[in-house]
mmCIF file of the C-alpha atoms, coordinates in Angstrom:
data_MODEL
# 
_entry.id   MODEL 
# 
loop_
_atom_site.group_PDB 
_atom_site.id 
_atom_site.type_symbol 
_atom_site.label_atom_id 
_atom_site.label_alt_id 
_atom_site.label_comp_id 
_atom_site.label_asym_id 
_atom_site.label_entity_id 
_atom_site.label_seq_id 
_atom_site.pdbx_PDB_ins_code 
_atom_site.Cartn_x 
_atom_site.Cartn_y 
_atom_site.Cartn_z 
_atom_site.occupancy 
_atom_site.B_iso_or_equiv 
_atom_site.pdbx_formal_charge 
_atom_site.auth_seq_id 
_atom_site.auth_comp_id 
_atom_site.auth_asym_id 
_atom_site.auth_atom_id 
_atom_site.pdbx_PDB_model_num 
ATOM 1  C CA . MET A 1 1  ? 122.970 101.277 123.527 1.00 0.00 ? 1  MET A CA 1 
ATOM 2  C CA . THR A 1 2  ? 122.966 97.661  124.519 1.00 0.00 ? 2  THR A CA 1 
ATOM 3  C CA . ASP A 1 3  ? 121.432 94.924  122.752 1.00 0.00 ? 3  ASP A CA 1 
ATOM 4  C CA . LYS A 1 4  ? 118.924 94.404  125.448 1.00 0.00 ? 4  LYS A CA 1 
ATOM 5  C CA . VAL A 1 5  ? 115.484 96.540  123.888 1.00 0.00 ? 5  VAL A CA 1 
ATOM 6  C CA . PRO A 1 6  ? 114.329 98.760  126.457 1.00 0.00 ? 6  PRO A CA 1 
ATOM 7  C CA . TYR A 1 7  ? 110.482 98.379  127.842 1.00 0.00 ? 7  TYR A CA 1 
ATOM 8  C CA . PRO A 1 8  ? 108.087 99.265  126.079 1.00 0.00 ? 8  PRO A CA 1 
ATOM 9  C CA . TYR A 1 9  ? 109.603 98.576  122.952 1.00 0.00 ? 9  TYR A CA 1 
ATOM 10 C CA . ALA A 1 10 ? 109.798 95.188  121.373 1.00 0.00 ? 10 ALA A CA 1 
ATOM 11 C CA . ILE A 1 11 ? 111.831 94.053  117.816 1.00 0.00 ? 11 ILE A CA 1 
ATOM 12 C CA . GLU A 1 12 ? 110.328 91.694  115.304 1.00 0.00 ? 12 GLU A CA 1 
ATOM 13 C CA . VAL A 1 13 ? 112.619 90.107  112.624 1.00 0.00 ? 13 VAL A CA 1 
ATOM 14 C CA . SER A 1 14 ? 111.419 87.991  109.898 1.00 0.00 ? 14 SER A CA 1 
ATOM 15 C CA . PRO A 1 15 ? 112.296 86.592  106.609 1.00 0.00 ? 15 PRO A CA 1 
ATOM 16 C CA . LEU A 1 16 ? 111.638 87.983  103.408 1.00 0.00 ? 16 LEU A CA 1 
ATOM 17 C CA . PRO A 1 17 ? 110.067 85.869  100.627 1.00 0.00 ? 17 PRO A CA 1 
ATOM 18 C CA . LYS A 1 18 ? 111.547 88.236  97.770  1.00 0.00 ? 18 LYS A CA 1 
ATOM 19 C CA . PRO A 1 19 ? 114.510 88.768  97.634  1.00 0.00 ? 19 PRO A CA 1 
ATOM 20 C CA . GLU A 1 20 ? 115.038 85.201  99.547  1.00 0.00 ? 20 GLU A CA 1 
ATOM 21 C CA . GLY A 1 21 ? 117.590 85.202  102.313 1.00 0.00 ? 21 GLY A CA 1 
ATOM 22 C CA . HIS A 1 22 ? 116.738 88.929  103.262 1.00 0.00 ? 22 HIS A CA 1 
ATOM 23 C CA . PHE A 1 23 ? 115.286 90.002  106.387 1.00 0.00 ? 23 PHE A CA 1 
ATOM 24 C CA . GLN A 1 24 ? 113.042 92.602  107.521 1.00 0.00 ? 24 GLN A CA 1 
ATOM 25 C CA . TRP A 1 25 ? 112.343 94.090  110.936 1.00 0.00 ? 25 TRP A CA 1 
ATOM 26 C CA . ALA A 1 26 ? 109.332 95.822  113.096 1.00 0.00 ? 26 ALA A CA 1 
ATOM 27 C CA . ILE A 1 27 ? 109.257 97.878  115.902 1.00 0.00 ? 27 ILE A CA 1 
ATOM 28 C CA . ARG A 1 28 ? 106.232 97.647  118.186 1.00 0.00 ? 28 ARG A CA 1 
ATOM 29 C CA . ARG A 1 29 ? 105.884 100.172 121.478 1.00 0.00 ? 29 ARG A CA 1 
ATOM 30 C CA . SER A 1 30 ? 103.451 98.366  123.989 1.00 0.00 ? 30 SER A CA 1 
ATOM 31 C CA . GLY A 1 31 ? 101.904 96.229  121.380 1.00 0.00 ? 31 GLY A CA 1 
ATOM 32 C CA . LYS A 1 32 ? 101.659 98.817  118.433 1.00 0.00 ? 32 LYS A CA 1 
ATOM 33 C CA . LEU A 1 33 ? 103.600 99.011  115.125 1.00 0.00 ? 33 LEU A CA 1 
ATOM 34 C CA . ILE A 1 34 ? 105.357 102.169 115.304 1.00 0.00 ? 34 ILE A CA 1 
ATOM 35 C CA . GLU A 1 35 ? 108.317 101.690 112.650 1.00 0.00 ? 35 GLU A CA 1 
ATOM 36 C CA . ARG A 1 36 ? 108.778 99.151  110.042 1.00 0.00 ? 36 ARG A CA 1 
ATOM 37 C CA . SER A 1 37 ? 112.257 98.522  107.925 1.00 0.00 ? 37 SER A CA 1 
ATOM 38 C CA . ASP A 1 38 ? 111.676 100.049 104.212 1.00 0.00 ? 38 ASP A CA 1 
ATOM 39 C CA . ARG A 1 39 ? 114.702 97.858  102.865 1.00 0.00 ? 39 ARG A CA 1 
ATOM 40 C CA . PRO A 1 40 ? 115.651 94.455  102.988 1.00 0.00 ? 40 PRO A CA 1 
ATOM 41 C CA . HIS A 1 41 ? 118.679 93.291  105.154 1.00 0.00 ? 41 HIS A CA 1 
ATOM 42 C CA . ARG A 1 42 ? 121.251 90.666  104.390 1.00 0.00 ? 42 ARG A CA 1 
ATOM 43 C CA . SER A 1 43 ? 121.508 89.020  107.517 1.00 0.00 ? 43 SER A CA 1 
ATOM 44 C CA . GLU A 1 44 ? 119.243 88.596  110.582 1.00 0.00 ? 44 GLU A CA 1 
ATOM 45 C CA . ALA A 1 45 ? 122.153 90.048  112.730 1.00 0.00 ? 45 ALA A CA 1 
ATOM 46 C CA . LYS A 1 46 ? 122.217 93.361  110.083 1.00 0.00 ? 46 LYS A CA 1 
ATOM 47 C CA . ALA A 1 47 ? 117.982 93.553  110.543 1.00 0.00 ? 47 ALA A CA 1 
ATOM 48 C CA . TYR A 1 48 ? 118.487 93.239  114.061 1.00 0.00 ? 48 TYR A CA 1 
ATOM 49 C CA . GLU A 1 49 ? 121.081 95.946  114.586 1.00 0.00 ? 49 GLU A CA 1 
ATOM 50 C CA . SER A 1 50 ? 119.566 98.125  112.319 1.00 0.00 ? 50 SER A CA 1 
ATOM 51 C CA . ALA A 1 51 ? 116.237 97.973  114.573 1.00 0.00 ? 51 ALA A CA 1 
ATOM 52 C CA . LEU A 1 52 ? 118.222 98.737  117.812 1.00 0.00 ? 52 LEU A CA 1 
ATOM 53 C CA . GLU A 1 53 ? 119.222 101.976 115.943 1.00 0.00 ? 53 GLU A CA 1 
ATOM 54 C CA . ALA A 1 54 ? 115.484 102.829 115.239 1.00 0.00 ? 54 ALA A CA 1 
ATOM 55 C CA . VAL A 1 55 ? 114.491 102.121 118.695 1.00 0.00 ? 55 VAL A CA 1 
ATOM 56 C CA . GLU A 1 56 ? 117.444 104.620 119.908 1.00 0.00 ? 56 GLU A CA 1 
ATOM 57 C CA . ARG A 1 57 ? 116.298 107.170 117.583 1.00 0.00 ? 57 ARG A CA 1 
ATOM 58 C CA . ALA A 1 58 ? 112.389 106.630 118.551 1.00 0.00 ? 58 ALA A CA 1 
ATOM 59 C CA . MET A 1 59 ? 113.459 107.372 122.644 1.00 0.00 ? 59 MET A CA 1 
ATOM 60 C CA . LYS A 1 60 ? 114.680 110.522 121.977 1.00 0.00 ? 60 LYS A CA 1 
ATOM 61 C CA . PRO A 1 61 ? 112.946 113.606 123.180 1.00 0.00 ? 61 PRO A CA 1 
ATOM 62 C CA . GLY A 1 62 ? 110.831 114.947 120.723 1.00 0.00 ? 62 GLY A CA 1 
ATOM 63 C CA . ALA A 1 63 ? 111.508 112.424 118.259 1.00 0.00 ? 63 ALA A CA 1 
ATOM 64 C CA . ASP A 1 64 ? 108.588 111.348 116.205 1.00 0.00 ? 64 ASP A CA 1 
ATOM 65 C CA . GLY A 1 65 ? 110.052 110.806 113.001 1.00 0.00 ? 65 GLY A CA 1 
ATOM 66 C CA . GLY A 1 66 ? 108.035 113.367 111.262 1.00 0.00 ? 66 GLY A CA 1 
ATOM 67 C CA . ARG A 1 67 ? 105.439 110.491 110.987 1.00 0.00 ? 67 ARG A CA 1 
ATOM 68 C CA . ARG A 1 68 ? 101.817 110.879 112.091 1.00 0.00 ? 68 ARG A CA 1 
# 
């Protein structure tokens, strides 16, 4: 997968207050939150990379992640 996030997905990476210097991500599809990181990432780039992998999983046919 390329670094470009496919429509209608969007990735938001934001800093965490604790632990300081770490980042989290959220994935939105058409503006609706569909997944959020469950652990802190040491850099913004690592958080974005992890989010891209999650988007790739979400795009697979029948991939609902067991979430309802």
